[in-house]
C-alpha positions in Angstrom: 0.0 0.0 0.0 1.4 3.4 -1.0 1.3 6.6 1.1 -2.0 8.4 1.3 -2.0 12.2 1.0 -4.7 14.1 2.8 -5.8 17.7 3.4 -4.3 18.9 6.7 -7.4 20.9 7.4 -9.2 17.5 8.0 -6.7 16.0 10.4 -8.8 14.2 13.1 -8.8 15.1 16.7 -6.3 13.2 18.8 -4.0 12.2 15.9 -0.3 11.6 16.5 1.7 13.3 13.8 5.4 13.9 13.0 5.8 17.6 11.9 8.2 18.5 9.1 10.2 21.8 9.3 8.4 23.2 6.3 5.1 23.4 8.2 6.6 25.7 10.8 8.3 27.7 8.1 4.9 28.2 6.3 3.3 29.2 9.6 5.9 31.8 10.4 5.9 33.2 6.8 2.0 33.3 6.8 1.9 31.2 3.7 -0.9 28.9 4.8 -4.0 29.5 7.0 -4.2 25.7 7.4 -0.7 25.6 8.9 -1.7 28.4 11.3 -4.8 26.5 12.4 -2.7 23.3 12.8 -0.2 25.1 15.1 -3.1 26.4 17.1 -4.5 22.8 17.4 -1.1 21.7 18.7 -1.2 24.4 21.4 -4.7 23.3 22.4 -3.6 19.7 22.6 -6.1 18.7 20.0 -3.4 16.8 18.1 -0.1 15.3 19.4 2.9 16.6 17.5 6.3 15.0 17.4 9.6 16.3 15.9 13.2 15.1 16.0 16.2 17.2 16.9 17.0 17.7 13.2 13.7 19.4 12.7 14.4 21.8 15.5 17.9 22.5 14.2 16.5 23.2 10.7 13.8 25.4 12.1 16.2 27.5 14.1 18.3 27.9 11.0 15.3 28.9 8.8 14.0 31.4 11.4 17.4 33.1 11.7 17.7 33.4 7.9 14.1 34.8 7.7 14.9 37.4 10.3 18.1 38.4 8.6 16.1 39.0 5.4 13.3 40.9 7.2 15.8 43.2 8.9 17.6 43.8 5.6 20.9 42.2 6.4 20.6 39.8 3.4 18.3 40.0 0.4 17.3 36.3 0.2 17.2 33.4 2.6 20.7 32.1 1.9 23.0 30.5 4.5 26.1 31.6 2.6 24.9 35.2 2.3 24.2 35.3 6.1 27.5 33.6 6.8 29.3 36.3 4.7 27.4 39.1 6.5 28.3 37.7 9.9 32.0 37.2 8.9 32.2 40.9 7.8 30.2 42.2 10.8 29.9 40.0 13.8 27.6 42.5 15.6 24.8 41.6 13.3 24.3 38.4 15.3 23.4 40.4 18.4 20.6 42.2 16.4 19.0 38.9 15.4 16.9 38.0 18.4 13.3 37.5 17.1 14.1 34.1 15.7 15.1 32.7 19.1 11.8 33.8 20.7 9.9 32.3 17.8 11.8 29.1 18.3 11.1 29.0 22.0 7.4 29.7 21.4 7.3 26.6 19.2 9.0 24.6 21.9 6.5 25.9 24.5 3.6 24.3 22.5 4.3 20.9 24.1 5.7 19.2 21.0 7.4 16.0 21.9 11.0 15.8 20.7 12.4 12.5 19.5 16.1 12.0 19.9 18.3 11.0 17.0 20.8 8.5 18.4 23.9 7.1 16.9 22.1 3.9 16.3 19.3 5.8 14.4 21.9 7.5 12.2 23.2 4.1 11.2 20.0 2.2 11.0 18.2 4.8 8.8 20.4 3.6 5.9 17.4 1.2 5.4 15.0 4.1 4.8 17.5 5.9 2.5 18.1 2.8 0.3 14.6 1.3 0.4 12.7 4.5 -0.3 15.4 6.6 -2.1 15.3 9.4 0.6 17.8 12.1 1.3 19.4 11.8 4.8 17.2 14.3 6.5 14.0 12.7 5.3 15.3 9.2 6.1 16.0 10.4 9.7 12.5 11.7 10.0 11.0 8.5 8.7 13.5 6.5 10.8 12.6 8.3 14.1 8.9 7.8 13.3 9.4 4.1 12.7 11.6 3.6 15.7 9.4 5.4 18.3 8.1 3.2 21.0 4.7 3.4 19.3 5.6 4.0 15.7 4.1 7.2 14.1 2.4 6.6 10.8 1.2 10.2 10.2 3.4 13.0 8.9 2.5 16.7 8.3 4.6 18.0 5.5 4.5 19.9 2.2 7.2 17.7 0.8 6.3 15.1 -1.9 9.4 13.0 -1.2 7.4 10.8 1.2 4.6 10.0 -1.3 6.0 6.6 -2.3 6.5 5.4 1.3 4.0 2.6 2.0 1.5 2.8 4.9 2.4 6.4 5.6 -0.4 9.0 6.0 0.7 12.3 4.7 -1.2 15.4 5.8 -0.5 18.5 3.8 -1.8 22.0 3.6 -3.7 22.6 0.4 -3.8 26.4 0.6 0.0 27.3 0.4 0.6 30.7 -1.1 3.7 30.7 -3.4 
């Protein structure tokens, strides 16, 4: 059985879901009212959200880049552009503070964080080779599969999971480009 893609707006009450970084990114950039409603549902404990440490690291990175763009330090969300800016002017880092508060606000929602262990890093070779996934996606699927009660729902706007059998993909259908 292949993956099933469903509208995130119809996610049932009480569902356990793994949340991909892109969902938080769409929320913070106001690119989807469905993502905003979903984040609010997490806060109200209507759904149970899980992430792994890589999701949190990626989110922190994206939020910092977005703030640097919003404050005019760089013209587009590019890690190399921000790195160059920080290299030439280290004081810029002290002016980037909003991203940290946004990040901590997400942590305060009560999202459960799944650890990526050394064992998981090795064992997710299976997901990479079996499903042709990049390392990040294989770590997401691997932490979902290896949770004490495996998680078979993912909230994402990434089509790379579409060919993974028995996976329920919940995606916002209202993303603004």
